[in-house]
VOPAGU-2260 file (C-alpha; in pm, 1 decimal, decimal comma):
REM VOPAGU-2260
SITE   aa  ch    i         X         Y         Z
SITE  MET   A    0     939,8   -2468,7    -145,9
SITE  GLU   A    1     720,4   -2212,3    -309,7
SITE  THR   A    2     760,9   -1858,7    -224,5
SITE  VAL   A    3     434,9   -1671,8    -317,6
SITE  ILE   A    4     354,5   -1260,2    -324,1
SITE  LYS   A    5      45,7   -1112,2    -242,7
SITE  LYS   A    6     -45,0    -740,1    -382,2
SITE  VAL   A    7    -321,0    -564,3    -272,6
SITE  VAL   A    8    -460,6    -251,4    -440,0
SITE  GLY   A    9    -652,4      11,6    -318,3
SITE  ASP   A   10    -791,6     353,9    -146,9
SITE  ALA   A   11    -700,3     444,0     206,7
SITE  ALA   A   12    -830,7     812,9     362,4
SITE  TYR   A   13    -578,6     974,4     625,7
SITE  LYS   A   14    -582,4    1274,1     810,3
SITE  THR   A   15    -228,4    1427,5     931,6
SITE  GLU   A   16    -167,3    1647,5    1258,1
SITE  GLN   A   17     116,3    1880,8    1280,0
SITE  GLU   A   18     158,5    2188,9    1507,6
SITE  PHE   A   19     300,3    2498,0    1427,9
SITE  ASN   A   20     392,0    2860,0    1644,7
SITE  SER   A   21     213,1    3074,8    1437,2
SITE  VAL   A   22     -80,1    3066,4    1131,9
SITE  GLU   A   23     149,6    3240,1     867,5
SITE  ASP   A   24     411,5    2890,3     945,2
SITE  ALA   A   25      93,0    2663,9     923,5
SITE  TYR   A   26     -21,4    2744,4     575,0
SITE  HIS   A   27     361,6    2784,4     478,4
SITE  ASP   A   28     438,1    2478,5     606,2
SITE  ARG   A   29     716,6    2634,6     800,7
SITE  ASN   A   30     879,9    2547,3    1116,9
SITE  PRO   A   31     708,5    2270,6    1251,1
SITE  ILE   A   32     706,7    2245,9    1635,2
SITE  THR   A   33     608,1    1853,1    1622,1
SITE  GLU   A   34     643,8    1603,0    1382,4
SITE  VAL   A   35     374,2    1526,5    1155,7
SITE  LYS   A   36     107,2    1243,4    1244,1
SITE  ALA   A   37     -90,8    1050,7    1060,3
SITE  THR   A   38    -386,2     822,2    1064,8
SITE  VAL   A   39    -587,2     558,6     868,5
SITE  THR   A   40    -926,0     658,3     880,8
SITE  ASP   A   41   -1064,9     437,7     582,5
SITE  ILE   A   42    -969,8     137,9     373,9
SITE  ARG   A   43   -1115,4      10,5      49,1
SITE  VAL   A   44    -950,9    -328,2     -84,9
SITE  ASN   A   45    -977,4    -341,5    -511,6
SITE  ASN   A   46    -809,3    -599,1    -633,1
SITE  LYS   A   47    -595,9    -920,4    -463,5
SITE  THR   A   48    -330,1   -1096,5    -691,3
SITE  TYR   A   49    -100,0   -1387,4    -545,9
SITE  ARG   A   50     162,0   -1562,5    -786,0
SITE  LEU   A   51     435,0   -1768,8    -747,4
SITE  LYS   A   52     768,7   -1643,5    -726,5
SITE  TYR   A   53     973,4   -1704,8    -965,2
SITE  GLU   A   54    1255,1   -1897,0    -894,7
SITE  PRO   A   55    1500,7   -2105,0   -1078,9
SITE  LYS   A   56    1626,0   -2452,4    -995,2
SITE  ASN   A   57    1763,2   -2504,7   -1337,1
SITE  ALA   A   58    1778,0   -2521,6   -1691,3
SITE  ASP   A   59    1494,1   -2729,2   -1768,2
SITE  THR   A   60    1188,8   -2496,9   -1562,5
SITE  ASN   A   61     908,4   -2384,3   -1710,3
SITE  ASP   A   62     818,0   -2013,9   -1685,3
SITE  ASN   A   63     472,6   -2041,8   -1672,6
SITE  ASP   A   64     269,7   -1699,5   -1553,6
SITE  ASN   A   65      92,6   -1847,1   -1203,3
SITE  THR   A   66    -113,4   -1539,0   -1114,5
SITE  VAL   A   67    -427,5   -1565,4    -983,2
SITE  SER   A   68    -672,6   -1260,5    -939,0
SITE  ASP   A   69    -935,6   -1223,6    -613,1
SITE  ASN   A   70   -1162,8    -900,6    -727,0
SITE  THR   A   71   -1304,0    -767,9    -477,8
SITE  ASP   A   72   -1555,9    -531,3    -442,5
SITE  ALA   A   73   -1592,4    -358,3     -45,2
SITE  SER   A   74   -1866,2    -147,1    -173,4
SITE  LYS   A   75   -2147,4    -437,3    -159,1
């Protein structure tokens, strides 16, 4: 059985929110009263690649690089 590795490269926009007791604590990032909450607002995929994972079976295996690229442009 073959194992395929998929790698996706892109950009993401996000925002975070966290609560503090004072403006000074928030400015200096000290003593937060809640955990930081991150929200992804936009994702752009620049490139996808697929390759077979190397799994040696015996000494006679072939070391071909089986990489396939799917260059996508989300701005179109």
